[in-house]
N, C-alpha and C positions, 0 to 999 in steps of 0.2 A: 312572125307571130307576136313578138314583143311590141312592135310598132302598132299593130292592129289592136292589141290589148289596151294601149294607152290612147288610142284615137278618140274615144268618147270623152275622156278627161281633158284632152287637149282642145277639143271642140268647145267644151264647157268653159274652159279657161279663156279661150279667145273671145267667146261670146261675152263673158263677164268683162273682159278688158275693153271691148267695144262699148258696152253699156257705161262703164266708168268714164271713158273718154267723152261720150255724149253728155253725161251728167256734169262733168267739169265745164264743158262748153256752155251748157244751159245756166249753170251757176254764175259763170263769168258774165254772160249776157244779161242775166237778171240784175246782177250788181251794177252793171253799167246803166241799165234802165232806171233803177232806183236812184242812182246818183244824178241822172239827167233830170228826173222829175223833181228831185230835191232842189236842184239849181234853178229850175223854172219857177218853183214855188218861192224860192228866196228872191228872185227877180220881181215877182208879183208883190211881195211884201216890201221890198226896197223902194220900188217906184210907186207904190200905193195904187195899183191898178186892180180891177176886178175882172175875173173871168166869168162871162155870161154863158159861154158855151165852150166846151173842150171835148174834142174827139181825136182819136188816134187810130190810125191803121198802120200797117207794116211800114209804109214809107211816107206817110203824110200825117201831119199834125195840123188840126184846124182849131184855132182859138179865137173866140169873140171876146175882145177886151174893151173895157170901159174905164175911162180915166176922168178925173175932175177937170183937167185942162189939157191942152195940147203938149205942154212941156213934159209931164210925167210919161205920157204916151210916146213921145219922141225919144226920151231917155230909155224907156223900156225896149223899144224897137232896136235902138243902137246896141243895147246890152244883148239882145237876142242874136244880133249879127255876130257877136263874139263867141257864141256857143259853138263848140266843135262839131256837134252832131246836127246842126242846122245848116243846110246847104243854101236854101233859097227862102226868101221871105216875100210873100205876096200880100199886098194890102188892098182890100176891096173898098172900104168906105172909111 
C-alpha cells in the first residue's frame, strides 16, 4: 500500500529528472554551437574574407566566401582545416 501511494510522486520525480537531463544536454550543445560560430566569425575577420552565402543543416555547412586575393582565401581555408568540428572541406570554384 505504501509503495502504491508513492508511485505517482516517484513517476513525477523521474519525469522531472529526465527533463533536466535533456535540458542540460541542449544547453551544452547550444554553447558548443555558439562557440563554433564565434570562431568562424573570428576567422572571417582575421583573414578579411566576406561570406556571400551561409547555410547550415544538421551535418553540413555551406559557405560562399569572397576574398580580395588568393592568399587570404588560402589562409582562411587552412584555418578552417584546423577547426575541430569541421571534418571535410570541399571547394567548388
